[in-house]
N, C-alpha and C positions, 0 to 999 in steps of 0.2 A: 611577258614572262610565262613560261610553260608551267602547267599545273599537273596534278596527279591524273586528271582526266585525259591529258594528252599522251599518256603512256599506255602500252599494251600490258595488261596484267598477265600473270602466269596462266590463269584459267583461259583468258582470251587467246594467249599465244598457243596453247595446246589445241585450240579449236580452229586455228587458221587453216584454210583450205590450200590446195596445191597452187592455185593461181595467185592467191594472196602472198604465199611464201615466195613465189618466183618474183613478184613485183617488189616485195620488200628487199630481196637480195639485190635486185637491179637498182633500187634507189639508195639503199643504205649499206650494202655489203660489197659484193663482187659481181658487177654486171656481166663481165666476160664469162665468168664461171657459170652463172645462171643461164646464159645463152648456150654455152657449150653443152651443159648437162641436158638442156631442153632439146637440143638437136637429136640426141640419141635416146630421148625419153627416159633420162636418168634423174628426173626431178620429181619422182613420185613421193607421196607423203606416206611414211611408214609410222604406224601407231603402236605396235607391240612387237616384242622380241623375246624368244626363249630358245635356248639351245642352238640348233643350227637354223632355226626358222625365224622369219620376220613376217609381219602382216601389214598390208597397206590399208588405207582408209575404207576400201570397199570390201575388206575381209579376205582378200586373196593372200594365200600363203606363198612365200618365196624361200628358197634354200640359199643360204649365205655361203658361197664358195670363195668369197674374198676375205672374210674373217678379219676385217679391220687391218689388213696388211700384216697379219701375224699377231694382232693385239687381242684376238678372241680365241686363243687356244682352248679355253675352257667353255666356250660357247657364250651366247648372250645371257646376261643376268643370271649367272649360276647362283643358286640359292645359298650355297656354302660361302661364297665370296660376298654376296650381298648381305648375308646374315652377319658376317664378321664385321663389315663396315657399320652395320646397325649396332652391333654389340659394343663397338668403340665409340658410339655416339655421345656418351656423356663425358668422355675424357675431354680435356682441353685440346682442341684440334691444333691450335697454334699457340705456343707459349715459349717465346725465345729466351726467357729468363730461367730456363730449366733444361735438363737433358731429357730427350724424348724417350718415354718408356717403351713404346712399340718400335721406335727407331732402333733402340738397342737390341730388342728381340729379333727384329728382321735382319739386322746386320749379322747377328750370331747365326741365324738360320742359313743365310746365304753362304757364310763361311763353311758350313757343313756340306753344302752340295756343289760348290764351285770347285774346279779342278786344282790340283797342286796345292801351293801354299798361299793362294789368294785369300785374304782374311780381313782386309781393311776396306770399308765401303762408305761411299758418300751417296746420299739420295737426292735426286732432283725430280723434275716433273715430266720431261720429254726426252726422247731418244737423242735429239740434237743437243740438249743440255748435257746429257751423259757424255757425248763425244767431246763437247767443249771442255768439260772437266777432265776427261782423260788426256786431252792434248795439253792442257795447262799443267797437269800433273807430270807428264813426261818432260816438258820443258823445265819445270822447276826442279825435278829430281836429277836431271842430267846436266843442266846448265847449257844445253845446246838449243839451237833454234830451228834447225831444218826438220821438215816432216815429209815422209814419203807415203804416197797412197797409190791406188791402182786405177788405171783407165776403166771407165764404166762403173766405178764405185758409187755408192750413195750413202752418205753419212749424215745428211741433214742440210737445212737451208739457213741456219744462222751463220754468221760470218766465218767463224773458225771451222765449223763442220762443212760449210760450203767450200772452203778453201781446199779441203781434202776430198771433195766429191768430184768424180771424173766425168762431168757433163757440162760442156761449155754453155749450153742453153741456159742453165740456171746460174752460171757464174758471170757471164759477160756483162749484164746490166749493173753489176755491183763492184766491178773492178775499180781500183786495185784491192785485191783480197789480202789475206794475211801473207806476208812475204816468206820465202823459204820453203814453199810447198811444191813438191815435184812428183810426177807420176811415173809409174812403170806399168807395162802390160800385166794383166792378171794372169798368173800361172807361169811367169817367166822369172825363174830364180836367178839366172845369170844377169838379167837387167837390174834386178834388185841389188845384187852384189856390187855391180858397178857404182851404184848410188851410195852404197854403204862404205866403200873402201877407205874413204878419207876419215872415217870415224867421227864425222861431224853431224851425224843425224841423231836427233832426239828420239824419234820413234817411227816405226813403220806401222800404219793402221790398215787393216784389211778385214773384209767380211769372209768368214770361212767358206761360205757359199754366197756368191753375188746374187742378191735378190732383185733389186731394181734394174740391175744390168741385164736381166733376162734369164735369171736362174741358171747361173753358170757354176759348175762344180769343178774344182781343180783336180788335176791328176793326182792319184795316190802318191804320197811322198813329198808333194810340193810344200804343204804346211810344215812338215818336219824339217825340210831344207830351209824354209824361211826362219824357223826357230833357231837352227844352227847358225845361220848367217847373222841374225840379230845379236846372238850371244857373242859370236866371233868378233863382230865389229862394234860392239858396245852400244847398240841401239835398243831401245825398248820395243817390245812387240805388243801392239794393241789389237785385240780381236773385238770387232763390232758384232756382238751377238744379239743386237736389239731385235732383229727379225727372226734369226735362226734359233734363239734360245727358248728355254722352257718347253723342251720335248718336241718342238716343231719338226726337226729333221730326223727323228728316230733315236736321239740321245738327248739327255737333259740340256747339253750344250753341244753345238756342232763340232767344236774343236776336239771333243772327246772321241769322235769317230776315228780320228787319227792319233789320239793319245798325245796331243800337243797342248802345252800349258803356256798361256801368254803371260806377260808381265802386268798387263792391265786389260780388264774386260769390261766392255760397255753393255749395259742391259736396259731393257725398257719394255714397251708394248705389253706383253702378257704378264709381266711382273705384277701389274695391277689387276689382272684377271678380267680385263675388259670393263671394269667397273670404276676404277679410280686411276687418274694419271699419276704414274710414278716411274722413275728411271733410276739408274745407279751406275757408277763405275766402281770397280773393286780392284784391289792390287795387293801387293805383299807388304808386310810390316816394314821391310827395309826401304822400299821405294816410297811408301807413304811418309816415313820419318824423314827422308831426305827432302821431300817437298814441303810437307806440312807439319812436321814434328815440332814439339815444344810449344810453349805459350806464345812466343813471338810469331809463329807461322800458322798456328792452328785455325785462324780466321781468314786466311788468304783467299779461300774459296768457300762461299756460303750461298744459301738459297732460302728465301723467306718461306715459301710453301713446301720446299723439298723435305720429304720425310715426315709430313704431318701425320697425325695419329690415324685418321681414317684411311689414308693411302697405305700406310704401313700395315694396317689390319688386313687390307685386301691382299697385300704382298704375302703376309704370313699364311693366309688361307689358300692362296694360289699355290705356294710351294707344298703345303700339306696335300692338296688335291693332286698335284702332279705326281707325288710319290705314292700316295695311297691307291690311285687308279692306274699306276704305271703307264702314264700317257706316252712315254717314249716308246714302249713296246707297241702300244696301240698305233702310234704314228708309223712305226716300221711296217707293221702288217697291213694296215689300211693303205699306206702309201704304195707298197708293192702291188696291191690289188689295182689301185687307180692307175698307176704307171703302166701296168700290163694292158689294161683296157684302152688307154690312150695310144699305146704303141700298136695295138691291133687296129685302131682307127687310122693310124699313120700308114700302115700297110694297105688298108682298104682305100684310103684317099690320098695317095702320094702327091697328087697335084695340089692339094691344099696344105698338108702338114709337112714341113721340112724336118723338124726334129722335136722329140719329146725329151725333156730333161727334168731331173728332180731327185730329191732325197727325202724320205719320210713324206710328209704332207706339205712340202714346199715344191711345187711342180710348175713348170713352164712349158707351153706348147708354142713353138715358133712356126709361123706360117711362111709359105714360099712367096717370094717376090716375083711378079710377072708383069707384063705390059698389057695395057688395054688396047694397043694397036690403033686402028682407025678410030675407035670410039674415044680413045684418049685424045686424039687430034681434034675431033669435033667438040670435045669438052674443054678445049683450051688447056690441056695438061692436067686438069683437075682429077681425072680418073686415076692416073698414075700416082698423084699426090695422095689420094685417098688410100690406095693400096700400100704406099710407103709409110704413111703416118697414122692411118686410122683403121687398118684392117682388123687388128685385135679388138679395138674399141667397137667396131661394127659387129663382130662376133659376140662380144659381151652384150651389146645392145639387143641382139637377136635372142640371146639366152634369157635376158631379163624380160623382154617384152612378150616373147612368144612361149617361153617355157618356165618363167618365174624362177630363174636361177641367177644369182648375183655373182659377178666376178668383174675383173678389169684387166687392163694391160699393165706391163711393168714400166715404170716411169722413164728409165733410161733406154728402153728398147720397146717402142710402141708396136712392134711387130710380134711381140710375145704376149700371149694371154696367160694369166696366172691362176692357179688353183691353190688356195690356202684355207680350206674349210676348218672350222673348229675340230680339234682332235677327237671329239666325241661323235663325229659324223658316222653314219651307219653305212653298211654295204648297199642297202636299198637306195639310200640317198645318192651314193656315188653312181649306182646304176642309172638313176634318173638323169644325172649329168651326162653320162656316156651315151645314153639313148637320145638325148637332146642334140648332142653334137653330131651323132650319126644322122639324125633327121635333117639337120641344117646342111651338111655336106651332100646328102643324098638328093636334096631338092635343087641343087645348083650344079651346073655342068663344069663351071670353072670359077676361079677366084674373082676374075673381073666381072662376071655376070652376077655373082653374089654381091659385090661391091656396088654395082650399078643398081641393083634392086634395093639393097639395105641402106645405101648412102645417098639416096635421092635428096633427102633434106639438106645434107651438107653441099651436094653438088649445085643446088639451086641458090645457095647463099653467096 
């Protein structure tokens, strides 16, 4: 029988070194992930974080241009948000035999800042959970079963969210998924109309800007047309603003950039200010009442930890901060500066950079695909595979290990590197990123020579 002495205490856990952490992952958590992260030296131990910066155990400072995939719009450990959580510390955090005090306050505050007549909110814990709730809401409110989503989309990895995620790599091991889910090309309104014509669709779910798909921005007018089609064919429109929300794209919510109001909006990530896990789906009074109205239906969708006091305190503080510091305007101005710098690099290094895309501080850089030729042959095809599947990861590894800048590739398009720094990032910090990228491209004559140099650890595995 195991005893207390067999456990790792909190104090002992915080003192684990890098090697010990790696071995514990391999034995008790996810061995494959530990191996993959180790190959590109992404298994460092970080011990402190504040604002845009994190520090490793050796005292080295790194700039975080990944930003928790959009969960750190306010930076690491923002004192206003952390202080709000502490302020709520004496409240009962979970008390199911009562209505949540801060739940009510946060729901009210969201209704003040969300577009149109969105006013009824349910709080969960993760973005995928928000999507699950939004899909259930749409089915219950319409009485229909079919769901339409976009190719290249990413809405989460739970079964319902995965069923409307446009990447077969994540879906295939878990089939059959939720029936009645069909996809259309992102940006193709005519294809969407074909799916909607029979009026048997409960909802169309879409990201206003595709994040994990490679930071794809639809043409102006597409979202407005989507809104018209969903109204015409009696399908609900769900916007997944989990990554694009809370000022990330230069507006409080990305749908506001085109003046489009969804029927349901899914939120998460920076709603908790990077301090607490919290997500939400919000809708209109009419749709809520159709699905969950009245005593008989009010408990059809619930969550034990959803909307707990500390998480809601973080949400309240995050919204306050977003408005008080006008982070949407900051994201617009800083994003324009960073995009300009990256496009200048594209002009300077056209053999490396295919395209620069973004809005606000949600930015993707797509690299060119090329062949390693003879070197690819003698590597047994591994060089081309590295270029196709790991190029952005290798650039991210170089940024991390040589320049102390953290970023990563987009999940559905590994050839795109993403830049999503906290919205409080400074111009000097953005210049440091641009200088690092310039230095990386300058040192290598071609993509395949860079891959050959940076990917030697993977090539030998």
